[in-house]
C-alpha positions as semicolon CSV with decimal commas, in nm:
position;residue;x (nm);y (nm);z (nm)
1;M;-1,131;-2,173;0,873
2;S;-1,305;-1,835;0,882
3;V;-1,246;-1,498;0,715
4;G;-1,421;-1,188;0,841
5;G;-1,628;-1,401;1,078
6;R;-1,758;-1,627;0,799
7;S;-1,645;-1,974;0,709
8;V;-1,441;-1,994;0,390
9;E;-1,705;-2,222;0,242
10;A;-1,967;-1,943;0,277
11;Y;-1,791;-1,722;0,019
12;T;-1,898;-1,738;-0,345
13;A;-1,619;-1,510;-0,468
14;P;-1,241;-1,499;-0,433
15;L;-1,118;-1,417;-0,083
16;F;-0,850;-1,176;-0,201
17;V;-0,776;-0,934;-0,484
18;A;-0,430;-0,789;-0,547
19;W;-0,480;-0,461;-0,732
20;Q;-0,199;-0,265;-0,890
21;L;-0,356;0,074;-0,971
22;T;-0,047;0,186;-1,160
23;N;0,297;0,071;-1,251
24;R;0,431;0,424;-1,201
25;C;0,651;0,482;-0,897
26;G;0,903;0,750;-0,805
27;A;1,167;0,491;-0,721
28;R;1,372;0,239;-0,912
29;C;1,410;-0,025;-0,642
30;L;1,674;-0,287;-0,713
31;A;1,452;-0,572;-0,594
32;C;1,123;-0,453;-0,748
33;C;0,927;-0,759;-0,853
34;E;0,683;-0,541;-1,052
35;E;0,947;-0,361;-1,260
36;S;0,780;-0,032;-1,163
37;G;0,943;0,308;-1,196
38;P;0,900;0,674;-1,286
39;D;0,868;0,601;-1,657
40;K;0,672;0,275;-1,627
41;T;0,311;0,397;-1,655
42;W;0,090;0,152;-1,842
43;S;-0,090;0,291;-2,145
44;D;-0,412;0,117;-2,040
45;E;-0,436;0,215;-1,672
46;L;-0,795;0,243;-1,555
47;S;-0,962;0,581;-1,548
48;R;-1,126;0,700;-1,227
49;E;-1,467;0,586;-1,349
50;E;-1,339;0,246;-1,461
51;A;-1,157;0,193;-1,131
52;L;-1,465;0,289;-0,928
53;T;-1,669;0,043;-1,133
54;V;-1,419;-0,233;-1,051
55;A;-1,428;-0,133;-0,683
56;Q;-1,807;-0,154;-0,686
57;Q;-1,791;-0,497;-0,853
58;I;-1,551;-0,616;-0,583
59;A;-1,785;-0,488;-0,312
60;T;-2,095;-0,636;-0,477
61;S;-1,917;-0,970;-0,514
62;E;-1,843;-0,965;-0,140
63;I;-1,469;-1,011;-0,185
64;P;-1,344;-0,951;0,170
65;Y;-0,986;-0,830;0,115
66;V;-0,804;-0,610;-0,138
67;A;-0,430;-0,539;-0,133
68;F;-0,293;-0,242;-0,322
69;G;0,068;-0,250;-0,432
70;G;0,274;-0,084;-0,691
71;G;0,369;0,110;-0,860
72;E;0,282;0,363;-0,597
73;P;-0,093;0,345;-0,528
74;L;-0,099;0,674;-0,336
75;G;0,037;0,847;-0,646
76;V;-0,290;0,777;-0,830
77;P;-0,515;1,085;-0,798
78;H;-0,834;0,883;-0,752
79;C;-0,692;0,623;-0,510
80;W;-0,883;0,768;-0,215
81;D;-1,214;0,736;-0,398
82;I;-1,139;0,367;-0,456
83;F;-1,023;0,304;-0,098
84;E;-1,326;0,482;0,047
85;R;-1,573;0,295;-0,174
86;L;-1,426;-0,039;-0,071
87;A;-1,399;0,050;0,299
88;R;-1,763;0,168;0,307
89;A;-1,861;-0,173;0,169
90;G;-1,671;-0,348;0,448
91;V;-1,381;-0,467;0,232
92;A;-1,057;-0,498;0,431
93;L;-0,766;-0,306;0,278
94;K;-0,390;-0,348;0,265
95;L;-0,167;-0,077;0,122
96;E;0,197;-0,110;0,017
97;T;0,368;0,227;-0,024
98;D;0,702;0,402;-0,008
99;G;0,552;0,655;0,235
100;R;0,625;0,971;0,035
101;H;0,256;1,059;-0,002
102;I;0,169;1,013;0,367
103;D;0,144;1,365;0,502
104;D;-0,074;1,445;0,805
105;A;-0,392;1,464;0,595
106;A;-0,320;1,131;0,424
107;A;-0,242;0,970;0,760
108;D;-0,576;1,091;0,895
109;R;-0,754;0,952;0,588
110;L;-0,581;0,618;0,627
111;V;-0,672;0,599;0,995
112;A;-1,035;0,678;0,905
113;L;-1,032;0,390;0,654
114;S;-0,903;0,153;0,924
115;P;-0,698;-0,060;0,684
116;Q;-0,592;-0,409;0,782
117;C;-0,232;-0,317;0,705
118;V;-0,021;-0,030;0,576
119;Q;0,320;-0,152;0,465
120;I;0,582;0,118;0,422
121;S;0,895;-0,007;0,254
122;V;1,221;0,057;0,439
123;D;1,552;-0,099;0,345
124;G;1,843;-0,040;0,576
125;A;1,908;0,131;0,904
126;T;2,039;0,442;0,732
127;A;1,930;0,675;0,455
128;A;2,240;0,581;0,257
129;T;2,154;0,210;0,254
130;H;1,783;0,268;0,190
131;E;1,843;0,507;-0,098
132;R;2,109;0,280;-0,250
133;V;1,861;-0,010;-0,256
134;R;1,564;0,213;-0,353
135;P;1,704;0,485;-0,582
136;G;1,455;0,770;-0,609
137;S;1,294;0,680;-0,277
138;S;1,338;0,876;0,043
139;F;1,433;0,717;0,373
140;A;1,316;1,032;0,554
141;A;0,974;1,016;0,384
142;A;0,934;0,647;0,468
143;I;1,021;0,704;0,833
144;A;0,796;1,012;0,850
145;G;0,508;0,806;0,706
146;I;0,562;0,536;0,966
147;E;0,577;0,793;1,245
148;R;0,254;0,954;1,127
149;L;0,077;0,618;1,140
150;T;0,208;0,482;1,468
151;P;0,099;0,493;1,824
152;A;-0,095;0,821;1,823
153;D;-0,397;0,594;1,874
154;T;-0,452;0,221;1,887
155;H;-0,638;0,206;1,554
156;R;-0,332;0,302;1,356
157;R;-0,150;0,005;1,212
158;S;0,181;0,037;1,040
159;Y;0,419;-0,229;0,926
160;S;0,748;-0,171;0,758
161;S;0,921;-0,400;0,518
162;R;1,286;-0,465;0,588
163;A;1,503;-0,652;0,346
164;A;1,833;-0,824;0,420
165;S;2,008;-0,491;0,359
166;T;1,856;-0,368;0,687
167;F;2,063;-0,613;0,880
168;M;2,376;-0,553;0,680
169;S;2,404;-0,182;0,749
170;G;2,449;0,062;1,030
171;P;2,468;-0,079;1,382
172;Y;2,393;-0,433;1,261
173;L;2,741;-0,483;1,114
């Protein structure tokens, strides 16, 4: 088996790091496995300097893949510094987001980073279903984020997460 063109046996570090930059999120999703939310900030979240040190340690250790989940990673002011440091070092990135922070400038930055995956959470075929399952989240923002990251060029990769509620709403009934 190979990862990043190297055999798994050639790695001296973990192959994957899951990094939750914050537990804070604008939504209160019913199925959140992290118990994140607007009032769920950890008291010991890493400062910008601490997070950049961890990013450098990941890069130096040659860990090939880092996945950022939530809380909402794009809500952390220094997230781009972390993403850019890792991407410059050749670390593959995955980002899980609700899409609300993906404006045109953020979409351009994400495309420049060339992440392995951007997962924008969508539940339901309608805003009503999505916002019932993800209170505080915006269906329109999620869809806008997906649209900003899709087929404008072939380097943009966007994946959306659809729960069972997607198939139990709108035209799927």
